[in-house]
C-alpha positions as a printed NumPy array, in Angstrom:
array([[ 13.773,  29.62 ,  17.647],
       [ 13.061,  29.463,  21.599],
       [ 17.122,  30.921,  21.892],
       [ 16.188,  33.664,  19.583],
       [ 12.866,  34.37 ,  21.128],
       [ 14.353,  34.951,  24.542],
       [ 17.757,  36.427,  24.214],
       [ 15.796,  39.27 ,  21.958],
       [ 18.786,  41.578,  21.081],
       [ 22.717,  41.675,  20.824],
       [ 22.615,  43.352,  24.103],
       [ 20.812,  40.678,  25.843],
       [ 23.   ,  38.074,  24.35 ],
       [ 26.23 ,  39.861,  25.608],
       [ 24.674,  39.907,  29.109],
       [ 26.915,  38.317,  31.74 ],
       [ 24.146,  35.757,  32.424],
       [ 23.955,  34.609,  28.974],
       [ 25.33 ,  31.309,  29.528],
       [ 22.58 ,  30.444,  32.122],
       [ 20.018,  31.551,  29.911],
       [ 21.438,  29.078,  27.228],
       [ 21.254,  26.231,  29.707],
       [ 18.072,  26.751,  30.884],
       [ 16.999,  27.079,  27.215],
       [ 18.449,  23.786,  26.783],
       [ 17.076,  22.009,  29.768],
       [ 13.502,  23.275,  28.898],
       [ 13.645,  22.067,  25.419],
       [ 14.849,  18.419,  26.991],
       [ 18.259,  18.855,  25.044],
       [ 20.276,  15.811,  25.685],
       [ 17.767,  13.68 ,  27.235],
       [ 17.657,  16.118,  30.376],
       [ 15.655,  14.504,  33.202],
       [ 12.181,  15.566,  33.88 ],
       [ 12.645,  17.216,  36.889],
       [ 15.728,  19.074,  34.903],
       [ 13.156,  20.143,  32.331],
       [ 10.747,  21.677,  34.821],
       [ 13.533,  23.608,  36.539],
       [ 14.845,  24.72 ,  33.206],
       [ 11.611,  26.025,  32.281],
       [ 10.783,  27.344,  35.439],
       [ 13.81 ,  29.537,  35.74 ],
       [ 13.027,  30.954,  32.118],
       [  9.591,  31.816,  33.14 ],
       [ 11.077,  33.496,  36.277],
       [ 13.821,  35.467,  34.649],
       [ 11.178,  38.121,  33.206],
       [ 13.558,  38.069,  30.047],
       [ 11.24 ,  36.089,  27.665],
       [  9.329,  37.39 ,  24.781],
       [  5.681,  36.391,  24.925],
       [  5.814,  33.901,  22.434],
       [  8.956,  32.391,  24.256],
       [  7.005,  32.131,  27.611],
       [  4.224,  30.523,  25.923],
       [  6.636,  27.612,  24.597],
       [  8.46 ,  27.367,  28.258],
       [  5.071,  26.855,  29.629],
       [  4.198,  24.321,  27.176],
       [  7.381,  22.662,  27.5  ],
       [  6.963,  22.407,  31.477],
       [  3.357,  21.208,  31.039],
       [  4.899,  18.224,  28.819],
       [  7.255,  17.6  ,  31.561],
       [  4.335,  17.724,  34.256],
       [  2.321,  15.341,  32.167],
       [  5.325,  12.954,  31.704],
       [  5.484,  12.919,  35.569],
       [  1.728,  12.207,  35.599],
       [  1.013,  15.697,  37.325],
       [ -1.773,  16.343,  34.925],
       [ -3.363,  19.23 ,  36.982],
       [ -0.023,  21.104,  37.012],
       [  0.053,  20.258,  33.236],
       [ -3.197,  21.473,  32.392],
       [ -2.432,  24.733,  34.404],
       [  0.625,  25.236,  32.388],
       [ -1.024,  24.569,  29.13 ],
       [ -3.719,  27.258,  30.128],
       [ -0.909,  29.688,  30.798],
       [  0.471,  29.115,  27.26 ],
       [ -2.772,  29.36 ,  25.412],
       [ -3.332,  32.691,  27.367],
       [  0.09 ,  33.936,  26.252],
       [ -0.274,  32.681,  22.649],
       [ -4.047,  31.787,  21.623],
       [ -2.818,  30.683,  18.464],
       [ -0.046,  28.049,  19.758],
       [ -2.051,  25.044,  18.303],
       [  0.666,  22.604,  20.126],
       [ -0.663,  23.609,  23.758],
       [ -4.159,  23.332,  22.804],
       [ -3.239,  19.623,  21.768],
       [ -1.269,  18.918,  24.689],
       [ -3.783,  20.072,  26.923],
       [ -6.573,  17.723,  25.195],
       [ -3.925,  14.842,  25.821],
       [ -3.626,  15.872,  29.661],
       [ -7.294,  15.645,  30.098],
       [ -7.646,  12.527,  28.226],
       [ -5.087,  10.979,  30.85 ],
       [ -7.2  ,  12.378,  33.431],
       [-10.251,  10.775,  32.121],
       [-11.82 ,  14.081,  31.514],
       [-13.014,  13.146,  28.09 ],
       [-15.471,  16.026,  27.022],
       [-12.837,  18.78 ,  28.165],
       [-10.181,  16.601,  26.003],
       [-12.488,  16.768,  23.219],
       [-12.955,  20.658,  23.582],
       [ -9.136,  21.19 ,  23.583],
       [ -8.661,  19.2  ,  20.483],
       [-11.445,  21.021,  18.671],
       [ -9.571,  23.984,  19.333],
       [ -6.339,  22.507,  18.04 ],
       [ -8.098,  21.171,  14.948],
       [ -9.757,  24.875,  14.538],
       [ -6.433,  26.379,  14.445],
       [ -4.569,  23.591,  12.02 ],
       [ -7.126,  21.527,  10.171],
       [ -4.069,  19.536,   9.037],
       [ -2.868,  18.656,  12.357],
       [ -3.03 ,  14.784,  12.266],
       [ -1.983,  13.943,  15.871],
       [ -4.867,  16.221,  17.205],
       [ -7.459,  13.994,  15.097],
       [ -5.67 ,  11.071,  16.291],
       [ -5.917,  12.037,  20.035],
       [ -9.511,  13.189,  19.664],
       [-10.35 ,   9.656,  18.264],
       [ -8.87 ,   8.256,  21.352],
       [-11.071,  10.68 ,  23.491],
       [-14.253,   9.473,  21.466],
       [-13.068,   5.686,  21.781],
       [-13.196,   6.451,  25.841],
       [-16.463,   7.736,  25.139],
       [-17.544,   4.608,  22.925],
       [-18.456,   6.844,  20.262],
       [-16.561,   4.426,  17.78 ],
       [-18.139,   5.908,  14.574],
       [-16.844,   9.472,  15.52 ],
       [-13.457,   7.628,  16.572],
       [-13.217,   5.969,  13.249],
       [-13.861,   9.259,  11.295],
       [-11.13 ,  10.749,  13.196],
       [ -8.899,   7.923,  12.606],
       [ -9.581,   8.546,   8.919],
       [ -8.509,  11.993,   8.865],
       [ -5.487,  11.2  ,  11.028],
       [ -4.439,   8.788,   8.578],
       [ -4.921,  10.716,   5.567],
       [ -2.817,  13.444,   7.149],
       [ -0.211,  11.157,   8.63 ],
       [ -0.147,   7.86 ,   7.083],
       [  3.223,   6.965,   8.348],
       [  2.146,   7.022,  12.18 ],
       [  1.648,   3.436,  13.575],
       [ -0.518,   4.578,  16.345],
       [ -3.323,   5.966,  14.088],
       [ -3.394,   2.385,  12.272],
       [ -3.435,   0.391,  15.474],
       [ -6.198,   2.724,  16.569],
       [ -8.267,   2.66 ,  13.461],
       [ -7.828,  -1.201,  13.729],
       [ -9.055,  -1.45 ,  17.325],
       [-12.255,   0.638,  16.37 ],
       [-12.909,  -0.818,  13.323],
       [-12.837,  -4.458,  15.08 ],
       [-15.272,  -3.105,  17.557],
       [-17.581,  -1.93 ,  14.879],
       [-17.145,  -5.324,  13.25 ],
       [-15.642,  -4.352,   9.987],
       [-13.067,  -7.209,  10.622],
       [-11.444,  -7.313,   7.313],
       [-10.739,  -3.777,   6.995],
       [ -9.754,  -3.767,  10.912],
       [ -7.344,  -6.827,  10.015],
       [ -5.679,  -4.534,   7.029],
       [ -5.075,  -1.8  ,   9.619],
       [ -3.295,  -3.956,  12.191],
       [ -1.128,  -5.773,   9.71 ],
       [  0.036,  -2.202,   8.341],
       [  0.616,  -1.129,  11.844],
       [  2.577,  -4.138,  12.597],
       [  4.629,  -3.29 ,   9.571],
       [  5.486,  -0.092,  10.793],
       [  6.082,  -1.108,  14.439],
       [  6.096,  -4.521,  15.636],
       [  6.295,  -3.981,  19.227],
       [  3.013,  -2.765,  20.074],
       [  1.24 ,  -4.841,  22.707],
       [ -2.126,  -3.184,  21.76 ],
       [ -1.947,  -3.744,  17.964],
       [ -1.508,  -7.59 ,  18.738],
       [ -4.436,  -7.208,  21.241],
       [ -6.555,  -5.625,  18.699],
       [ -5.571,  -8.439,  15.93 ],
       [ -6.424, -10.961,  18.626],
       [-10.179,  -9.694,  18.953],
       [-10.56 ,  -9.592,  15.139],
       [ -9.307, -13.352,  14.799],
       [-11.463, -13.878,  17.968],
       [-14.632, -12.336,  16.42 ],
       [-13.662, -14.162,  13.393],
       [-13.605, -17.261,  14.878],
       [-10.12 , -18.145,  14.039],
       [ -9.279, -19.021,  17.715],
       [ -5.414, -20.366,  17.418],
       [ -4.562, -17.111,  15.647],
       [ -6.147, -15.076,  18.264],
       [ -4.318, -16.924,  20.861],
       [ -0.938, -16.502,  19.212],
       [ -1.675, -12.88 ,  18.988],
       [ -2.861, -12.26 ,  22.488],
       [  0.348, -14.234,  23.449],
       [  2.394, -11.838,  21.785],
       [  0.536,  -8.676,  23.402],
       [  1.253, -10.503,  26.767],
       [  5.05 , -10.78 ,  26.01 ],
       [  5.08 ,  -7.274,  25.694],
       [  2.716,  -6.167,  28.262],
       [  2.246,  -9.162,  30.758],
       [ -0.596,  -7.134,  32.536],
       [ -2.697,  -6.217,  29.543],
       [ -6.4  ,  -7.42 ,  30.966],
       [ -7.912,  -7.339,  27.361],
       [ -5.384,  -9.815,  26.117],
       [ -5.686, -12.291,  28.957],
       [ -9.5  , -11.87 ,  28.947],
       [ -9.419, -12.62 ,  25.122],
       [ -6.855, -15.084,  25.214],
       [ -9.257, -16.845,  27.761],
       [-12.442, -16.736,  25.711],
       [-10.148, -18.314,  22.698],
       [ -8.754, -20.959,  24.789],
       [-12.362, -21.763,  25.893],
       [-13.595, -22.32 ,  22.391],
       [-10.371, -24.615,  21.836],
       [-11.267, -26.946,  24.466],
       [ -8.665, -25.731,  27.115],
       [-10.71 , -24.798,  29.909],
       [ -8.055, -24.926,  32.476],
       [ -5.993, -22.21 ,  30.501],
       [ -9.244, -20.197,  29.891],
       [-10.13 , -19.919,  33.76 ],
       [ -6.574, -19.25 ,  34.568],
       [ -6.361, -16.417,  31.909],
       [ -9.9  , -14.964,  32.982],
       [ -9.345, -15.101,  36.367],
       [ -6.179, -13.122,  36.158],
       [ -7.611, -10.47 ,  33.608],
       [-10.437,  -9.901,  36.463],
       [ -7.876,  -9.12 ,  39.023],
       [ -6.149,  -6.489,  36.776],
       [ -9.639,  -5.053,  35.448],
       [-12.541,  -6.338,  37.313],
       [-15.527,  -5.504,  34.839],
       [-13.27 ,  -6.448,  31.778],
       [-16.232,  -8.677,  30.573],
       [-18.409,  -5.919,  30.291],
       [-15.917,  -4.462,  27.903],
       [-15.949,  -7.643,  25.692],
       [-19.581,  -7.69 ,  25.84 ],
       [-19.694,  -4.242,  24.3  ],
       [-17.284,  -5.287,  21.619],
       [-19.611,  -8.117,  20.663],
       [-18.01 , -11.05 ,  22.128],
       [-19.479, -13.318,  24.794]])
């Protein structure tokens, strides 16, 4: 679609610079696993060329925004998503991507506002509901997060992340059996997600199944050795099994990674 929008007419297709346009389009679209810098350069060339139609330029800005976001340059990403939306106010992906960029920046209210826009444009956009749920989680608005995960699962039940996210949310809310079902479903879809093992570890910890909690926290740490919540949770579970030395080591290491991790567990209902 981007090729057709940019070339516009047979005359443009016959232009001597056609091969350059096609190369830039491929780079901007991330074809053949183009590097982030190559994607930025390709999109920039398309934007600067002046040959693109409005809808195509909106796509180019959105794609460049995604590349900047992947590089961790969220301010530039948001500027590009803003420009994409200005060019095409109905481009739902740009609203969603802007929301994710704000989420990564820690600006959760702005993330929710952008994702509200995506959902208004497309009420069947499951990923936007999942991303808004993540923003509500960051604001500790767990009931709202759970409702958004419910909707995301209804719309896109094959996404592992939505099951994992709802598992974590319900574990915090105390709906432990339902949370356990969600985590098991998430692990059926993808067994290499540290966050899901971490979530199930919290469930078992709250259920008093301390050996199972230790096993899951250890699985999470094999995948992500610096996951503070898994270290702290395993430390609490080890303390309950009488392994005071192991507990102290896990909790101390967790606090070097995230100083106030204990406050989080208090909020989760675990002391």
